[in-house]
C-alpha positions as a Markdown table, in Angstrom:
| # | Residue | x | y | z |
|---|---|---|---|---|
| 1 | Unk | 267.5 | 151.7 | 127.5 |
| 2 | Unk | 268.4 | 148.6 | 125.3 |
| 3 | Unk | 265.5 | 146.2 | 125.2 |
| 4 | Unk | 267.0 | 142.9 | 126.4 |
| 5 | Unk | 265.1 | 140.6 | 124.4 |
| 6 | Unk | 266.9 | 139.7 | 121.0 |
| 7 | Unk | 264.6 | 137.2 | 119.4 |
| 8 | Unk | 261.1 | 135.5 | 119.9 |
| 9 | Unk | 260.9 | 131.9 | 118.9 |
| 10 | Unk | 257.2 | 132.1 | 117.1 |
| 11 | Unk | 257.3 | 128.1 | 116.9 |
| 12 | Unk | 256.6 | 127.6 | 120.7 |
| 13 | Unk | 253.4 | 129.4 | 120.8 |
| 14 | Unk | 252.3 | 128.2 | 117.4 |
| 15 | Unk | 252.8 | 124.5 | 118.8 |
| 16 | Unk | 251.3 | 125.1 | 122.0 |
| 17 | Unk | 248.1 | 126.6 | 120.2 |
| 18 | Unk | 248.0 | 123.6 | 118.0 |
| 19 | Unk | 248.2 | 121.2 | 120.9 |
| 20 | Unk | 245.5 | 123.2 | 122.8 |
| 21 | Unk | 243.3 | 122.9 | 119.7 |
| 22 | Unk | 243.7 | 119.2 | 119.7 |
| 23 | Unk | 242.8 | 119.3 | 123.5 |
| 24 | Unk | 239.6 | 121.2 | 122.9 |
| 25 | Unk | 238.5 | 118.9 | 120.2 |
| 26 | Unk | 239.2 | 115.8 | 122.2 |
| 27 | Unk | 237.6 | 117.4 | 125.5 |
| 28 | Unk | 234.3 | 118.2 | 123.6 |
| 29 | Unk | 234.1 | 114.7 | 122.3 |
| 30 | Unk | 234.8 | 113.2 | 125.8 |
| 31 | Unk | 232.5 | 115.4 | 128.0 |
| 32 | Unk | 229.4 | 115.4 | 125.8 |
| 33 | Unk | 227.7 | 112.8 | 128.0 |
| 34 | Unk | 228.8 | 114.9 | 131.1 |
| 35 | Unk | 228.5 | 118.7 | 130.4 |
| 36 | Unk | 229.4 | 121.1 | 127.8 |
| 37 | Unk | 231.0 | 123.6 | 130.0 |
| 38 | Unk | 234.2 | 121.6 | 130.1 |
| 39 | Unk | 235.2 | 123.0 | 126.7 |
| 40 | Unk | 234.4 | 126.7 | 127.6 |
| 41 | Unk | 236.4 | 126.2 | 131.0 |
| 42 | Unk | 239.4 | 124.8 | 129.3 |
| 43 | Unk | 239.2 | 127.5 | 126.5 |
| 44 | Unk | 239.5 | 130.3 | 129.2 |
| 45 | Unk | 242.3 | 128.5 | 130.8 |
| 46 | Unk | 244.1 | 128.2 | 127.6 |
| 47 | Unk | 243.7 | 131.8 | 126.8 |
| 48 | Unk | 245.1 | 132.8 | 130.1 |
| 49 | Unk | 247.8 | 130.2 | 129.7 |
| 50 | Unk | 249.0 | 131.8 | 126.3 |
| 51 | Unk | 248.8 | 135.5 | 128.1 |
| 52 | Unk | 251.2 | 134.1 | 130.6 |
| 53 | Unk | 253.4 | 132.4 | 127.9 |
| 54 | Unk | 254.1 | 135.9 | 126.4 |
| 55 | Unk | 254.0 | 137.7 | 129.6 |
| 56 | Unk | 257.0 | 135.5 | 130.8 |
| 57 | Unk | 259.1 | 136.7 | 127.8 |
| 58 | Unk | 258.6 | 140.3 | 128.7 |
| 59 | Unk | 259.6 | 140.1 | 132.3 |
| 60 | Unk | 262.9 | 141.5 | 132.9 |
| 61 | Unk | 265.6 | 139.0 | 133.6 |
| 62 | Unk | 266.5 | 140.7 | 136.8 |
| 63 | Unk | 263.1 | 140.4 | 138.1 |
| 64 | Unk | 263.0 | 136.7 | 137.5 |
| 65 | Unk | 266.0 | 136.4 | 139.4 |
| 66 | Unk | 264.7 | 138.2 | 142.3 |
| 67 | Unk | 261.5 | 136.3 | 142.5 |
| 68 | Unk | 263.0 | 132.9 | 142.8 |
| 69 | Unk | 262.9 | 132.5 | 146.3 |
| 70 | Unk | 259.5 | 134.1 | 146.7 |
| 71 | Unk | 258.1 | 131.5 | 144.4 |
| 72 | Unk | 259.8 | 128.7 | 146.5 |
| 73 | Unk | 258.2 | 130.1 | 149.7 |
| 74 | Unk | 254.6 | 130.6 | 148.2 |
| 75 | Unk | 255.1 | 126.8 | 146.8 |
| 76 | Unk | 256.0 | 125.4 | 150.3 |
| 77 | Unk | 253.1 | 127.3 | 151.9 |
| 78 | Unk | 250.6 | 126.3 | 149.4 |
| 79 | Unk | 251.7 | 122.7 | 149.5 |
| 80 | Unk | 251.3 | 122.7 | 153.3 |
| 81 | Unk | 248.0 | 124.6 | 153.2 |
| 82 | Unk | 246.5 | 122.2 | 150.8 |
| 83 | Unk | 246.9 | 119.3 | 153.3 |
| 84 | Unk | 244.6 | 121.1 | 155.7 |
| 85 | Unk | 242.4 | 123.2 | 153.6 |
| 86 | Unk | 242.5 | 121.4 | 150.2 |
| 87 | Unk | 239.4 | 119.5 | 148.5 |
| 88 | Unk | 239.3 | 116.0 | 149.7 |
| 89 | Unk | 239.0 | 113.6 | 146.7 |
| 90 | Unk | 239.1 | 109.9 | 147.0 |
| 91 | Unk | 241.5 | 110.2 | 150.1 |
| 92 | Unk | 243.8 | 112.9 | 148.3 |
| 93 | Unk | 243.9 | 116.5 | 149.1 |
| 94 | Unk | 245.6 | 118.1 | 146.2 |
| 95 | Unk | 243.4 | 121.1 | 145.1 |
| 96 | Unk | 242.1 | 124.4 | 146.3 |
| 97 | Unk | 238.6 | 125.2 | 145.3 |
| 98 | Unk | 238.7 | 128.7 | 143.9 |
| 99 | Unk | 235.0 | 128.7 | 143.2 |
| 100 | Unk | 235.6 | 129.2 | 139.3 |
| 101 | Unk | 237.9 | 126.4 | 139.2 |
| 102 | Unk | 240.5 | 124.3 | 141.0 |
| 103 | Unk | 244.4 | 125.0 | 141.5 |
| 104 | Unk | 246.9 | 122.3 | 142.3 |
| 105 | Unk | 249.8 | 123.8 | 144.2 |
| 106 | Unk | 252.1 | 120.6 | 143.0 |
| 107 | Unk | 252.0 | 122.2 | 139.6 |
| 108 | Unk | 253.6 | 125.5 | 140.9 |
| 109 | Unk | 256.1 | 123.1 | 142.8 |
| 110 | Unk | 257.4 | 122.0 | 139.3 |
| 111 | Unk | 258.4 | 125.6 | 138.3 |
| 112 | Unk | 259.8 | 126.4 | 141.7 |
| 113 | Unk | 262.1 | 123.3 | 141.7 |
| 114 | Unk | 263.3 | 124.1 | 138.3 |
| 115 | Unk | 264.1 | 127.7 | 139.2 |
| 116 | Unk | 265.7 | 127.0 | 142.6 |
| 117 | Unk | 267.6 | 124.0 | 141.0 |
| 118 | Unk | 268.8 | 126.0 | 138.2 |
| 119 | Unk | 269.9 | 128.7 | 140.5 |
| 120 | Unk | 271.8 | 126.6 | 143.0 |
| 121 | Unk | 273.4 | 123.9 | 140.4 |
| 122 | Unk | 274.7 | 126.6 | 138.2 |
| 123 | Unk | 277.2 | 127.2 | 140.8 |
| 124 | Unk | 278.5 | 123.6 | 140.2 |
| 125 | Unk | 280.0 | 123.1 | 143.7 |
| 126 | Unk | 279.4 | 120.0 | 146.0 |
| 127 | Unk | 278.2 | 122.0 | 148.9 |
| 128 | Unk | 275.6 | 123.7 | 146.8 |
| 129 | Unk | 274.4 | 120.4 | 145.3 |
| 130 | Unk | 273.5 | 119.3 | 148.7 |
| 131 | Unk | 272.1 | 122.6 | 149.5 |
| 132 | Unk | 269.7 | 121.9 | 146.4 |
| 133 | Unk | 268.7 | 118.6 | 147.7 |
| 134 | Unk | 267.6 | 119.9 | 151.0 |
| 135 | Unk | 265.6 | 122.6 | 149.2 |
| 136 | Unk | 264.0 | 119.9 | 146.9 |
| 137 | Unk | 263.4 | 117.2 | 149.6 |
| 138 | Unk | 260.7 | 119.1 | 151.5 |
| 139 | Unk | 258.8 | 119.8 | 148.2 |
| 140 | Unk | 258.8 | 116.0 | 147.4 |
| 141 | Unk | 257.8 | 115.3 | 151.1 |
| 142 | Unk | 254.7 | 117.5 | 151.0 |
| 143 | Unk | 253.6 | 116.3 | 147.6 |
| 144 | Unk | 253.8 | 112.6 | 149.0 |
| 145 | Unk | 251.6 | 113.5 | 152.0 |
| 146 | Unk | 248.8 | 114.5 | 149.5 |
| 147 | Unk | 249.4 | 111.7 | 148.4 |
| 148 | Unk | 250.6 | 112.4 | 144.9 |
| 149 | Unk | 253.3 | 109.8 | 144.0 |
| 150 | Unk | 253.4 | 110.4 | 140.3 |
| 151 | Unk | 254.2 | 114.0 | 140.8 |
| 152 | Unk | 256.6 | 113.6 | 143.6 |
| 153 | Unk | 258.5 | 111.3 | 141.3 |
| 154 | Unk | 258.5 | 113.8 | 138.5 |
| 155 | Unk | 259.8 | 116.5 | 140.8 |
| 156 | Unk | 262.6 | 114.2 | 142.0 |
| 157 | Unk | 263.3 | 113.1 | 138.3 |
| 158 | Unk | 263.6 | 116.9 | 137.3 |
| 159 | Unk | 265.9 | 117.5 | 140.0 |
| 160 | Unk | 268.1 | 114.5 | 139.1 |
| 161 | Unk | 268.2 | 115.2 | 135.3 |
| 162 | Unk | 269.2 | 118.8 | 135.9 |
| 163 | Unk | 272.1 | 117.7 | 138.5 |
| 164 | Unk | 273.4 | 115.5 | 136.0 |
| 165 | Unk | 273.4 | 118.1 | 133.4 |
| 166 | Unk | 275.2 | 120.6 | 135.9 |
| 167 | Unk | 279.0 | 120.6 | 136.5 |
| 168 | Unk | 278.3 | 119.0 | 140.1 |
| 169 | Unk | 280.8 | 116.3 | 140.9 |
| 170 | Unk | 279.4 | 112.9 | 140.1 |
| 171 | Unk | 280.3 | 111.4 | 143.3 |
| 172 | Unk | 277.7 | 113.3 | 145.2 |
| 173 | Unk | 274.8 | 112.3 | 142.6 |
| 174 | Unk | 276.1 | 108.6 | 143.0 |
| 175 | Unk | 275.7 | 108.9 | 146.9 |
| 176 | Unk | 272.1 | 110.3 | 146.3 |
| 177 | Unk | 271.3 | 107.5 | 144.0 |
| 178 | Unk | 272.4 | 104.9 | 146.7 |
| 179 | Unk | 270.3 | 106.7 | 149.4 |
| 180 | Unk | 267.3 | 106.6 | 147.2 |
| 181 | Unk | 267.8 | 102.5 | 146.4 |
| 182 | Unk | 268.1 | 101.9 | 150.0 |
| 183 | Unk | 264.8 | 104.0 | 150.7 |
| 184 | Unk | 262.8 | 102.4 | 148.0 |
| 185 | Unk | 261.6 | 99.3 | 149.8 |
| 186 | Unk | 260.8 | 101.5 | 152.7 |
| 187 | Unk | 258.8 | 103.8 | 150.5 |
| 188 | Unk | 256.8 | 100.9 | 148.7 |
| 189 | Unk | 255.6 | 99.5 | 152.1 |
| 190 | Unk | 255.1 | 102.5 | 154.2 |
| 191 | Unk | 254.6 | 105.6 | 152.1 |
| 192 | Unk | 252.4 | 104.3 | 149.1 |
| 193 | Unk | 248.8 | 104.0 | 149.8 |
| 194 | Unk | 247.1 | 100.7 | 149.1 |
| 195 | Unk | 245.7 | 101.8 | 145.7 |
| 196 | Unk | 249.0 | 103.1 | 144.6 |
| 197 | Unk | 250.4 | 99.6 | 145.3 |
| 198 | Unk | 247.6 | 98.2 | 143.5 |
| 199 | Unk | 248.3 | 100.2 | 140.4 |
| 200 | Unk | 252.0 | 99.0 | 140.3 |
| 201 | Unk | 250.9 | 95.3 | 140.7 |
| 202 | Unk | 248.0 | 95.8 | 138.1 |
| 203 | Unk | 250.7 | 97.0 | 135.7 |
| 204 | Unk | 252.8 | 94.0 | 136.4 |
| 205 | Unk | 249.8 | 91.5 | 136.3 |
| 206 | Unk | 247.0 | 93.1 | 134.5 |
| 207 | Unk | 245.0 | 90.0 | 133.9 |
| 208 | Unk | 244.5 | 89.7 | 137.9 |
| 209 | Unk | 243.2 | 93.2 | 138.1 |
| 210 | Unk | 241.0 | 93.4 | 135.0 |
| 211 | Unk | 238.1 | 94.6 | 137.1 |
| 212 | Unk | 239.9 | 96.8 | 139.4 |
| 213 | Unk | 243.3 | 98.5 | 139.1 |
| 214 | Unk | 243.8 | 97.6 | 135.6 |
| 215 | Unk | 240.2 | 98.3 | 134.3 |
| 216 | Unk | 240.8 | 101.8 | 133.2 |
| 217 | Unk | 244.1 | 100.7 | 131.2 |
| 218 | Unk | 242.4 | 97.8 | 129.5 |
| 219 | Unk | 239.6 | 99.8 | 128.3 |
| 220 | Unk | 242.1 | 102.5 | 127.1 |
| 221 | Unk | 244.2 | 100.0 | 125.2 |
| 222 | Unk | 240.8 | 98.5 | 123.6 |
| 223 | Unk | 239.8 | 102.1 | 122.6 |
| 224 | Unk | 243.0 | 103.0 | 121.0 |
| 225 | Unk | 243.4 | 99.7 | 119.1 |
| 226 | Unk | 239.9 | 100.1 | 117.8 |
| 227 | Unk | 240.7 | 103.2 | 116.1 |
| 228 | Unk | 242.9 | 101.5 | 113.5 |
| 229 | Unk | 244.9 | 103.6 | 111.1 |
| 230 | Unk | 242.5 | 106.6 | 110.9 |
| 231 | Unk | 240.0 | 106.1 | 113.6 |
| 232 | Unk | 236.2 | 105.6 | 113.8 |
| 233 | Unk | 235.6 | 109.3 | 113.1 |
| 234 | Unk | 235.1 | 112.5 | 115.3 |
| 235 | Unk | 232.2 | 112.0 | 117.7 |
| 236 | Unk | 231.6 | 108.4 | 116.5 |
| 237 | Unk | 233.8 | 106.5 | 119.0 |
| 238 | Unk | 231.8 | 103.9 | 121.0 |
| 239 | Unk | 234.1 | 103.6 | 124.0 |
| 240 | Unk | 234.1 | 107.5 | 124.1 |
| 241 | Unk | 230.4 | 107.8 | 123.5 |
| 242 | Unk | 229.4 | 105.2 | 126.1 |
| 243 | Unk | 231.9 | 106.3 | 128.7 |
| 244 | Unk | 233.7 | 102.9 | 128.9 |
| 245 | Unk | 237.1 | 104.6 | 129.7 |
| 246 | Unk | 237.1 | 106.7 | 133.0 |
| 247 | Unk | 238.6 | 109.9 | 133.1 |
| 248 | Unk | 238.7 | 110.2 | 129.5 |
| 249 | Unk | 238.8 | 113.8 | 129.4 |
| 250 | Unk | 241.8 | 114.1 | 131.8 |
| 251 | Unk | 244.3 | 111.3 | 132.3 |
| 252 | Unk | 243.1 | 108.9 | 129.5 |
| 253 | Unk | 242.3 | 111.7 | 126.9 |
| 254 | Unk | 244.7 | 109.9 | 124.5 |
| 255 | Unk | 242.2 | 107.0 | 124.2 |
| 256 | Unk | 239.8 | 109.5 | 122.7 |
| 257 | Unk | 242.3 | 110.7 | 120.1 |
| 258 | Unk | 243.3 | 107.0 | 119.4 |
| 259 | Unk | 239.7 | 105.8 | 119.0 |
| 260 | Unk | 238.3 | 108.8 | 116.9 |
| 261 | Unk | 241.4 | 109.5 | 114.8 |
| 262 | Unk | 243.3 | 106.4 | 115.0 |
| 263 | Unk | 247.2 | 105.7 | 114.6 |
| 264 | Unk | 247.4 | 108.9 | 112.1 |
| 265 | Unk | 246.0 | 111.1 | 115.1 |
| 266 | Unk | 248.2 | 109.5 | 117.6 |
| 267 | Unk | 251.3 | 110.0 | 115.5 |
| 268 | Unk | 250.4 | 113.7 | 114.6 |
| 269 | Unk | 250.2 | 114.4 | 118.2 |
| 270 | Unk | 253.4 | 112.8 | 119.0 |
| 271 | Unk | 255.0 | 114.6 | 116.0 |
| 272 | Unk | 253.8 | 118.0 | 117.6 |
| 273 | Unk | 255.4 | 117.1 | 121.0 |
| 274 | Unk | 258.6 | 116.2 | 119.4 |
| 275 | Unk | 258.7 | 119.5 | 117.6 |
| 276 | Unk | 258.1 | 121.2 | 120.8 |
| 277 | Unk | 260.9 | 119.4 | 122.5 |
| 278 | Unk | 263.2 | 120.2 | 119.8 |
| 279 | Unk | 262.5 | 123.9 | 120.0 |
| 280 | Unk | 263.3 | 123.9 | 123.8 |
| 281 | Unk | 266.5 | 121.9 | 122.9 |
| 282 | Unk | 267.4 | 124.8 | 120.6 |
| 283 | Unk | 267.0 | 127.2 | 123.4 |
| 284 | Unk | 269.3 | 125.0 | 125.6 |
| 285 | Unk | 272.1 | 125.6 | 123.0 |
| 286 | Unk | 271.4 | 129.3 | 122.6 |
| 287 | Unk | 271.2 | 130.0 | 126.5 |
| 288 | Unk | 273.3 | 133.0 | 127.6 |
| 289 | Unk | 274.5 | 131.1 | 130.8 |
| 290 | Unk | 274.3 | 127.7 | 132.6 |
| 291 | Unk | 271.2 | 129.1 | 134.8 |
| 292 | Unk | 269.2 | 129.2 | 131.6 |
| 293 | Unk | 270.4 | 126.4 | 130.1 |
| 294 | Unk | 269.4 | 124.3 | 133.3 |
| 295 | Unk | 266.0 | 126.0 | 133.2 |
| 296 | Unk | 265.3 | 124.8 | 129.6 |
| 297 | Unk | 266.7 | 121.2 | 130.6 |
| 298 | Unk | 264.2 | 121.1 | 133.7 |
| 299 | Unk | 261.2 | 122.3 | 131.5 |
| 300 | Unk | 262.1 | 119.8 | 128.8 |
| 301 | Unk | 262.5 | 116.9 | 131.4 |
| 302 | Unk | 258.9 | 117.9 | 132.8 |
| 303 | Unk | 257.4 | 118.0 | 129.5 |
| 304 | Unk | 258.9 | 114.8 | 128.2 |
| 305 | Unk | 258.0 | 113.0 | 131.3 |
| 306 | Unk | 254.7 | 114.2 | 131.1 |
| 307 | Unk | 254.3 | 113.1 | 127.5 |
| 308 | Unk | 256.0 | 109.7 | 127.8 |
| 309 | Unk | 254.2 | 108.6 | 131.2 |
| 310 | Unk | 250.7 | 109.7 | 130.1 |
| 311 | Unk | 251.0 | 108.2 | 126.6 |
| 312 | Unk | 252.7 | 105.0 | 128.1 |
| 313 | Unk | 250.1 | 104.4 | 130.8 |
| 314 | Unk | 247.0 | 104.8 | 128.5 |
| 315 | Unk | 248.8 | 102.0 | 126.3 |
| 316 | Unk | 249.5 | 99.7 | 129.4 |
| 317 | Unk | 253.5 | 100.3 | 129.0 |
| 318 | Unk | 253.8 | 102.2 | 132.4 |
| 319 | Unk | 252.0 | 102.3 | 135.7 |
| 320 | Unk | 249.0 | 104.8 | 136.0 |
| 321 | Unk | 250.0 | 107.8 | 138.0 |
| 322 | Unk | 247.6 | 110.5 | 137.0 |
| 323 | Unk | 249.9 | 112.7 | 135.0 |
| 324 | Unk | 248.1 | 114.7 | 132.4 |
| 325 | Unk | 248.9 | 115.0 | 128.7 |
| 326 | Unk | 250.4 | 118.7 | 128.4 |
| 327 | Unk | 247.7 | 121.0 | 126.7 |
| 328 | Unk | 245.6 | 118.2 | 125.6 |
| 329 | Unk | 244.2 | 116.8 | 129.1 |
| 330 | Unk | 241.5 | 118.9 | 130.8 |
| 331 | Unk | 243.0 | 121.2 | 133.5 |
| 332 | Unk | 243.7 | 124.6 | 134.5 |
| 333 | Unk | 246.5 | 124.4 | 136.8 |
| 334 | Unk | 248.7 | 122.2 | 134.5 |
| 335 | Unk | 248.0 | 124.4 | 131.4 |
| 336 | Unk | 248.9 | 127.5 | 133.2 |
| 337 | Unk | 252.1 | 126.2 | 134.5 |
| 338 | Unk | 253.1 | 124.6 | 131.4 |
| 339 | Unk | 252.5 | 127.9 | 129.6 |
| 340 | Unk | 254.8 | 129.8 | 132.2 |
| 341 | Unk | 257.5 | 127.2 | 131.9 |
| 342 | Unk | 257.7 | 127.5 | 128.0 |
| 343 | Unk | 257.4 | 131.2 | 128.5 |
| 344 | Unk | 260.7 | 131.0 | 130.5 |
| 345 | Unk | 262.2 | 128.8 | 127.9 |
| 346 | Unk | 261.3 | 131.7 | 125.3 |
| 347 | Unk | 262.8 | 134.0 | 127.4 |
| 348 | Unk | 266.2 | 132.0 | 127.5 |
| 349 | Unk | 266.0 | 132.0 | 123.8 |
| 350 | Unk | 265.2 | 135.8 | 123.6 |
| 351 | Unk | 268.2 | 136.8 | 125.8 |
| 352 | Unk | 270.5 | 134.1 | 124.2 |
| 353 | Unk | 274.0 | 134.3 | 123.0 |
| 354 | Unk | 273.1 | 134.5 | 119.3 |
| 355 | Unk | 271.2 | 137.2 | 117.4 |
| 356 | Unk | 271.1 | 140.8 | 116.7 |
| 357 | Unk | 269.9 | 143.0 | 119.7 |
| 358 | Unk | 267.0 | 145.3 | 119.0 |
| 359 | Unk | 266.9 | 148.7 | 120.5 |
| 360 | Unk | 263.7 | 149.7 | 122.1 |
| 361 | Unk | 262.4 | 152.2 | 124.7 |
């Protein structure tokens, strides 16, 4: 039986491991005043993630196709269950406590939306476009109930980018945009929580919220700016040492990199992310069909949004949404799902249109 994988892109796992190394270095620095266990836990998640990265490549294409709807069904179930049995933190229910760590179902939702949207949108008809909308809408709705506006927006954005990349008629897409534009005012006043509206207002008027909604961002900007060109040195950042920046090992981990390694450290991190997105873009061109092309587009959209939003919010260029920096921020669910998604990109490249087929058992 011919082995279906024609090539393995070694650069994706290399770049992932480099980003994970940066993350472990930054997590160690940012959690010295809390607990040293964070580094060990993240290292375990990283190893599990890399394992799943390669595992996704060696899953048969037909098995991936058969599991699409199961992944979607499990996602809907978990998103519903977490609203009742999830851990309550600051008024939100987003995580399951597994004892050894936390799992966030909305991370799985990103993968489910990519797979289902790619399967439906690859057909390119107006009817299937609206069917895909009906399948994505419940996912967004359940995530909003947690509430997690940032992830809900990301899921919608991913579906939208995949839609405009597909052969779906533009008229249908424009209709959806008009519906969203009409619903935006309603969403602001009746869907967003008070603290979410405060985040938006603190982004627009940071000086008015310097001791509340904009405090994290202002401290992060100060920490990054104080790093200068080459930083203050590893484990020597005052803002990191004294805990001036809240959530410095998760949402605002870029402030640690900026303070301790300066502009050079942040630029290096951006360079690694650009290379990763470039490798995904190459897989888009090599994809054997529209389904795999849309899968790669969806993964690239999720990663690009995470990278841009996280870096922008830590610098005061975007509202705070709680979006982690891929492979750098502390977190198990996000790391695992990012690895699975990139594993699918490697799969798209492995079964792509070019390259010499290798025979195997």
